[in-house]
PyMOL CGO cylinders between C-alpha atoms (Angstrom):
from pymol import cmd
from pymol.cgo import CYLINDER

trace = [
    CYLINDER, 33.36, -40.64, 29.56, 35.83, -40.32, 26.65, 0.3, 1, 1, 1, 1, 1, 1,
    CYLINDER, 35.83, -40.32, 26.65, 34.93, -40.01, 22.98, 0.3, 1, 1, 1, 1, 1, 1,
    CYLINDER, 34.93, -40.01, 22.98, 36.72, -41.80, 20.16, 0.3, 1, 1, 1, 1, 1, 1,
    CYLINDER, 36.72, -41.80, 20.16, 39.10, -38.89, 19.54, 0.3, 1, 1, 1, 1, 1, 1,
    CYLINDER, 39.10, -38.89, 19.54, 40.34, -38.83, 23.18, 0.3, 1, 1, 1, 1, 1, 1,
    CYLINDER, 40.34, -38.83, 23.18, 38.50, -35.79, 24.50, 0.3, 1, 1, 1, 1, 1, 1,
    CYLINDER, 38.50, -35.79, 24.50, 35.98, -36.01, 27.30, 0.3, 1, 1, 1, 1, 1, 1,
    CYLINDER, 35.98, -36.01, 27.30, 32.46, -34.60, 27.00, 0.3, 1, 1, 1, 1, 1, 1,
    CYLINDER, 32.46, -34.60, 27.00, 33.25, -32.19, 29.89, 0.3, 1, 1, 1, 1, 1, 1,
    CYLINDER, 33.25, -32.19, 29.89, 35.90, -30.39, 27.80, 0.3, 1, 1, 1, 1, 1, 1,
    CYLINDER, 35.90, -30.39, 27.80, 33.41, -29.58, 25.04, 0.3, 1, 1, 1, 1, 1, 1,
    CYLINDER, 33.41, -29.58, 25.04, 30.93, -28.36, 27.60, 0.3, 1, 1, 1, 1, 1, 1,
    CYLINDER, 30.93, -28.36, 27.60, 33.57, -26.23, 29.32, 0.3, 1, 1, 1, 1, 1, 1,
    CYLINDER, 33.57, -26.23, 29.32, 34.60, -24.71, 25.99, 0.3, 1, 1, 1, 1, 1, 1,
    CYLINDER, 34.60, -24.71, 25.99, 30.95, -23.86, 25.20, 0.3, 1, 1, 1, 1, 1, 1,
    CYLINDER, 30.95, -23.86, 25.20, 30.41, -22.26, 28.61, 0.3, 1, 1, 1, 1, 1, 1,
    CYLINDER, 30.41, -22.26, 28.61, 33.61, -20.25, 28.43, 0.3, 1, 1, 1, 1, 1, 1,
    CYLINDER, 33.61, -20.25, 28.43, 32.63, -18.93, 24.98, 0.3, 1, 1, 1, 1, 1, 1,
    CYLINDER, 32.63, -18.93, 24.98, 29.08, -18.24, 26.08, 0.3, 1, 1, 1, 1, 1, 1,
    CYLINDER, 29.08, -18.24, 26.08, 30.19, -16.22, 29.12, 0.3, 1, 1, 1, 1, 1, 1,
    CYLINDER, 30.19, -16.22, 29.12, 32.88, -14.31, 27.27, 0.3, 1, 1, 1, 1, 1, 1,
    CYLINDER, 32.88, -14.31, 27.27, 32.50, -10.81, 25.93, 0.3, 1, 1, 1, 1, 1, 1,
    CYLINDER, 32.50, -10.81, 25.93, 32.54, -12.03, 22.39, 0.3, 1, 1, 1, 1, 1, 1,
    CYLINDER, 32.54, -12.03, 22.39, 29.88, -14.65, 23.14, 0.3, 1, 1, 1, 1, 1, 1,
    CYLINDER, 29.88, -14.65, 23.14, 27.61, -12.02, 24.77, 0.3, 1, 1, 1, 1, 1, 1,
    CYLINDER, 27.61, -12.02, 24.77, 28.12, -9.64, 21.89, 0.3, 1, 1, 1, 1, 1, 1,
    CYLINDER, 28.12, -9.64, 21.89, 27.19, -12.36, 19.38, 0.3, 1, 1, 1, 1, 1, 1,
    CYLINDER, 27.19, -12.36, 19.38, 24.13, -13.18, 21.41, 0.3, 1, 1, 1, 1, 1, 1,
    CYLINDER, 24.13, -13.18, 21.41, 22.95, -9.57, 21.52, 0.3, 1, 1, 1, 1, 1, 1,
    CYLINDER, 22.95, -9.57, 21.52, 23.54, -9.06, 17.73, 0.3, 1, 1, 1, 1, 1, 1,
    CYLINDER, 23.54, -9.06, 17.73, 21.73, -12.30, 16.81, 0.3, 1, 1, 1, 1, 1, 1,
    CYLINDER, 21.73, -12.30, 16.81, 18.88, -11.46, 19.22, 0.3, 1, 1, 1, 1, 1, 1,
    CYLINDER, 18.88, -11.46, 19.22, 18.51, -8.03, 17.64, 0.3, 1, 1, 1, 1, 1, 1,
    CYLINDER, 18.51, -8.03, 17.64, 18.08, -9.49, 14.18, 0.3, 1, 1, 1, 1, 1, 1,
    CYLINDER, 18.08, -9.49, 14.18, 15.68, -12.15, 15.43, 0.3, 1, 1, 1, 1, 1, 1,
    CYLINDER, 15.68, -12.15, 15.43, 13.45, -9.42, 17.01, 0.3, 1, 1, 1, 1, 1, 1,
    CYLINDER, 13.45, -9.42, 17.01, 13.57, -7.28, 13.93, 0.3, 1, 1, 1, 1, 1, 1,
    CYLINDER, 13.57, -7.28, 13.93, 12.49, -10.20, 11.86, 0.3, 1, 1, 1, 1, 1, 1,
    CYLINDER, 12.49, -10.20, 11.86, 9.70, -10.87, 14.31, 0.3, 1, 1, 1, 1, 1, 1,
    CYLINDER, 9.70, -10.87, 14.31, 8.68, -7.16, 14.10, 0.3, 1, 1, 1, 1, 1, 1,
    CYLINDER, 8.68, -7.16, 14.10, 8.54, -7.36, 10.28, 0.3, 1, 1, 1, 1, 1, 1,
    CYLINDER, 8.54, -7.36, 10.28, 6.27, -10.48, 10.39, 0.3, 1, 1, 1, 1, 1, 1,
    CYLINDER, 6.27, -10.48, 10.39, 4.08, -8.90, 13.07, 0.3, 1, 1, 1, 1, 1, 1,
    CYLINDER, 4.08, -8.90, 13.07, 3.73, -5.77, 10.94, 0.3, 1, 1, 1, 1, 1, 1,
    CYLINDER, 3.73, -5.77, 10.94, 2.72, -7.70, 7.84, 0.3, 1, 1, 1, 1, 1, 1,
    CYLINDER, 2.72, -7.70, 7.84, 0.16, -9.66, 9.86, 0.3, 1, 1, 1, 1, 1, 1,
    CYLINDER, 0.16, -9.66, 9.86, -1.12, -6.44, 11.38, 0.3, 1, 1, 1, 1, 1, 1,
    CYLINDER, -1.12, -6.44, 11.38, -1.77, -4.91, 7.95, 0.3, 1, 1, 1, 1, 1, 1,
    CYLINDER, -1.77, -4.91, 7.95, -3.47, -8.14, 6.80, 0.3, 1, 1, 1, 1, 1, 1,
    CYLINDER, -3.47, -8.14, 6.80, -5.68, -8.11, 9.90, 0.3, 1, 1, 1, 1, 1, 1,
    CYLINDER, -5.68, -8.11, 9.90, -6.60, -4.42, 9.41, 0.3, 1, 1, 1, 1, 1, 1,
    CYLINDER, -6.60, -4.42, 9.41, -7.41, -4.94, 5.77, 0.3, 1, 1, 1, 1, 1, 1,
    CYLINDER, -7.41, -4.94, 5.77, -9.78, -7.85, 6.65, 0.3, 1, 1, 1, 1, 1, 1,
    CYLINDER, -9.78, -7.85, 6.65, -11.24, -5.89, 9.65, 0.3, 1, 1, 1, 1, 1, 1,
    CYLINDER, -11.24, -5.89, 9.65, -10.03, -8.48, 12.16, 0.3, 1, 1, 1, 1, 1, 1,
    CYLINDER, -10.03, -8.48, 12.16, -9.37, -6.16, 15.03, 0.3, 1, 1, 1, 1, 1, 1,
    CYLINDER, -9.37, -6.16, 15.03, -8.65, -8.96, 17.55, 0.3, 1, 1, 1, 1, 1, 1,
    CYLINDER, -8.65, -8.96, 17.55, -5.62, -9.90, 15.48, 0.3, 1, 1, 1, 1, 1, 1,
    CYLINDER, -5.62, -9.90, 15.48, -4.61, -6.25, 15.43, 0.3, 1, 1, 1, 1, 1, 1,
    CYLINDER, -4.61, -6.25, 15.43, -4.75, -6.05, 19.18, 0.3, 1, 1, 1, 1, 1, 1,
    CYLINDER, -4.75, -6.05, 19.18, -2.60, -9.22, 19.40, 0.3, 1, 1, 1, 1, 1, 1,
    CYLINDER, -2.60, -9.22, 19.40, -0.11, -7.62, 17.12, 0.3, 1, 1, 1, 1, 1, 1,
    CYLINDER, -0.11, -7.62, 17.12, 0.01, -4.48, 19.25, 0.3, 1, 1, 1, 1, 1, 1,
    CYLINDER, 0.01, -4.48, 19.25, 0.59, -6.58, 22.32, 0.3, 1, 1, 1, 1, 1, 1,
    CYLINDER, 0.59, -6.58, 22.32, 3.29, -8.59, 20.61, 0.3, 1, 1, 1, 1, 1, 1,
    CYLINDER, 3.29, -8.59, 20.61, 5.08, -5.41, 19.65, 0.3, 1, 1, 1, 1, 1, 1,
    CYLINDER, 5.08, -5.41, 19.65, 4.67, -4.03, 23.18, 0.3, 1, 1, 1, 1, 1, 1,
    CYLINDER, 4.67, -4.03, 23.18, 6.69, -7.04, 24.29, 0.3, 1, 1, 1, 1, 1, 1,
    CYLINDER, 6.69, -7.04, 24.29, 9.36, -6.12, 21.65, 0.3, 1, 1, 1, 1, 1, 1,
    CYLINDER, 9.36, -6.12, 21.65, 9.28, -2.51, 22.87, 0.3, 1, 1, 1, 1, 1, 1,
    CYLINDER, 9.28, -2.51, 22.87, 9.95, -3.83, 26.33, 0.3, 1, 1, 1, 1, 1, 1,
    CYLINDER, 9.95, -3.83, 26.33, 13.26, -5.18, 24.97, 0.3, 1, 1, 1, 1, 1, 1,
    CYLINDER, 13.26, -5.18, 24.97, 14.07, -1.82, 23.40, 0.3, 1, 1, 1, 1, 1, 1,
    CYLINDER, 14.07, -1.82, 23.40, 13.72, -2.83, 19.68, 0.3, 1, 1, 1, 1, 1, 1,
    CYLINDER, 13.72, -2.83, 19.68, 10.14, -1.95, 18.98, 0.3, 1, 1, 1, 1, 1, 1,
    CYLINDER, 10.14, -1.95, 18.98, 8.97, 1.68, 18.98, 0.3, 1, 1, 1, 1, 1, 1,
    CYLINDER, 8.97, 1.68, 18.98, 5.25, 1.42, 19.02, 0.3, 1, 1, 1, 1, 1, 1,
    CYLINDER, 5.25, 1.42, 19.02, 5.06, 1.00, 15.29, 0.3, 1, 1, 1, 1, 1, 1,
    CYLINDER, 5.06, 1.00, 15.29, 2.07, -1.38, 15.40, 0.3, 1, 1, 1, 1, 1, 1,
    CYLINDER, 2.07, -1.38, 15.40, 0.16, 1.04, 17.50, 0.3, 1, 1, 1, 1, 1, 1,
    CYLINDER, 0.16, 1.04, 17.50, 0.98, 3.89, 15.22, 0.3, 1, 1, 1, 1, 1, 1,
    CYLINDER, 0.98, 3.89, 15.22, -0.04, 1.99, 12.06, 0.3, 1, 1, 1, 1, 1, 1,
    CYLINDER, -0.04, 1.99, 12.06, -3.32, 0.90, 13.68, 0.3, 1, 1, 1, 1, 1, 1,
    CYLINDER, -3.32, 0.90, 13.68, -4.12, 4.46, 14.81, 0.3, 1, 1, 1, 1, 1, 1,
    CYLINDER, -4.12, 4.46, 14.81, -3.38, 5.85, 11.35, 0.3, 1, 1, 1, 1, 1, 1,
    CYLINDER, -3.38, 5.85, 11.35, -5.40, 3.04, 9.74, 0.3, 1, 1, 1, 1, 1, 1,
    CYLINDER, -5.40, 3.04, 9.74, -8.45, 3.80, 11.93, 0.3, 1, 1, 1, 1, 1, 1,
    CYLINDER, -8.45, 3.80, 11.93, -8.15, 7.56, 11.36, 0.3, 1, 1, 1, 1, 1, 1,
    CYLINDER, -8.15, 7.56, 11.36, -7.87, 7.09, 7.59, 0.3, 1, 1, 1, 1, 1, 1,
    CYLINDER, -7.87, 7.09, 7.59, -10.86, 4.72, 7.57, 0.3, 1, 1, 1, 1, 1, 1,
    CYLINDER, -10.86, 4.72, 7.57, -12.92, 7.45, 9.18, 0.3, 1, 1, 1, 1, 1, 1,
    CYLINDER, -12.92, 7.45, 9.18, -11.53, 10.29, 7.06, 0.3, 1, 1, 1, 1, 1, 1,
    CYLINDER, -11.53, 10.29, 7.06, -11.62, 8.68, 3.60, 0.3, 1, 1, 1, 1, 1, 1,
    CYLINDER, -11.62, 8.68, 3.60, -15.48, 8.43, 3.39, 0.3, 1, 1, 1, 1, 1, 1,
    CYLINDER, -15.48, 8.43, 3.39, -15.70, 12.11, 4.44, 0.3, 1, 1, 1, 1, 1, 1,
    CYLINDER, -15.70, 12.11, 4.44, -13.17, 13.09, 1.72, 0.3, 1, 1, 1, 1, 1, 1,
    CYLINDER, -13.17, 13.09, 1.72, -14.94, 10.94, -0.84, 0.3, 1, 1, 1, 1, 1, 1,
    CYLINDER, -14.94, 10.94, -0.84, -18.26, 12.61, 0.04, 0.3, 1, 1, 1, 1, 1, 1,
    CYLINDER, -18.26, 12.61, 0.04, -16.72, 16.08, -0.38, 0.3, 1, 1, 1, 1, 1, 1,
    CYLINDER, -16.72, 16.08, -0.38, -15.09, 15.11, -3.68, 0.3, 1, 1, 1, 1, 1, 1,
    CYLINDER, -15.09, 15.11, -3.68, -18.39, 13.65, -4.97, 0.3, 1, 1, 1, 1, 1, 1,
    CYLINDER, -18.39, 13.65, -4.97, -20.24, 16.84, -4.04, 0.3, 1, 1, 1, 1, 1, 1,
    CYLINDER, -20.24, 16.84, -4.04, -17.54, 18.99, -5.74, 0.3, 1, 1, 1, 1, 1, 1,
    CYLINDER, -17.54, 18.99, -5.74, -17.76, 16.82, -8.87, 0.3, 1, 1, 1, 1, 1, 1,
    CYLINDER, -17.76, 16.82, -8.87, -21.59, 17.17, -8.88, 0.3, 1, 1, 1, 1, 1, 1,
    CYLINDER, -21.59, 17.17, -8.88, -21.31, 20.93, -8.48, 0.3, 1, 1, 1, 1, 1, 1,
    CYLINDER, -21.31, 20.93, -8.48, -18.78, 21.15, -11.35, 0.3, 1, 1, 1, 1, 1, 1,
    CYLINDER, -18.78, 21.15, -11.35, -20.95, 18.96, -13.50, 0.3, 1, 1, 1, 1, 1, 1,
    CYLINDER, -20.95, 18.96, -13.50, -24.05, 21.16, -12.75, 0.3, 1, 1, 1, 1, 1, 1,
    CYLINDER, -24.05, 21.16, -12.75, -22.01, 24.33, -13.50, 0.3, 1, 1, 1, 1, 1, 1,
    CYLINDER, -22.01, 24.33, -13.50, -20.86, 22.91, -16.83, 0.3, 1, 1, 1, 1, 1, 1,
    CYLINDER, -20.86, 22.91, -16.83, -24.41, 21.91, -17.85, 0.3, 1, 1, 1, 1, 1, 1,
    CYLINDER, -24.41, 21.91, -17.85, -25.68, 25.41, -17.04, 0.3, 1, 1, 1, 1, 1, 1,
    CYLINDER, -25.68, 25.41, -17.04, -22.75, 26.92, -18.96, 0.3, 1, 1, 1, 1, 1, 1,
    CYLINDER, -22.75, 26.92, -18.96, -23.45, 24.79, -21.97, 0.3, 1, 1, 1, 1, 1, 1,
    CYLINDER, -23.45, 24.79, -21.97, -27.19, 25.76, -21.91, 0.3, 1, 1, 1, 1, 1, 1,
    CYLINDER, -27.19, 25.76, -21.91, -26.28, 29.47, -21.93, 0.3, 1, 1, 1, 1, 1, 1,
    CYLINDER, -26.28, 29.47, -21.93, -24.03, 29.22, -25.01, 0.3, 1, 1, 1, 1, 1, 1,
    CYLINDER, -24.03, 29.22, -25.01, -26.65, 27.58, -27.19, 0.3, 1, 1, 1, 1, 1, 1,
]
cmd.load_cgo(trace, "trace")
């Protein structure tokens, strides 16, 4: 079948196949694929942080699994798992630190009130 300009549909398909199988075509594909995966990783990380802030741990698990698939293609690095682990550890440590700081403030307040009573 010929088009209006005189070329057959097969010649366009042949040109696309030759370009797609050439070194330049493969290089372009790998570069574009890398940026698509990095964009996906960015979106997954933002969703992970949103899930962790809202305590939706099922969504966090899905993000970790999605990033595991990205790691499988060599562009991840376990970032979602590291962020989730750090988030959980900080969630456990922050109340302990807040309790220690509150006790220290209370102790300082009591020492100041005793010191003020002695000077009068």
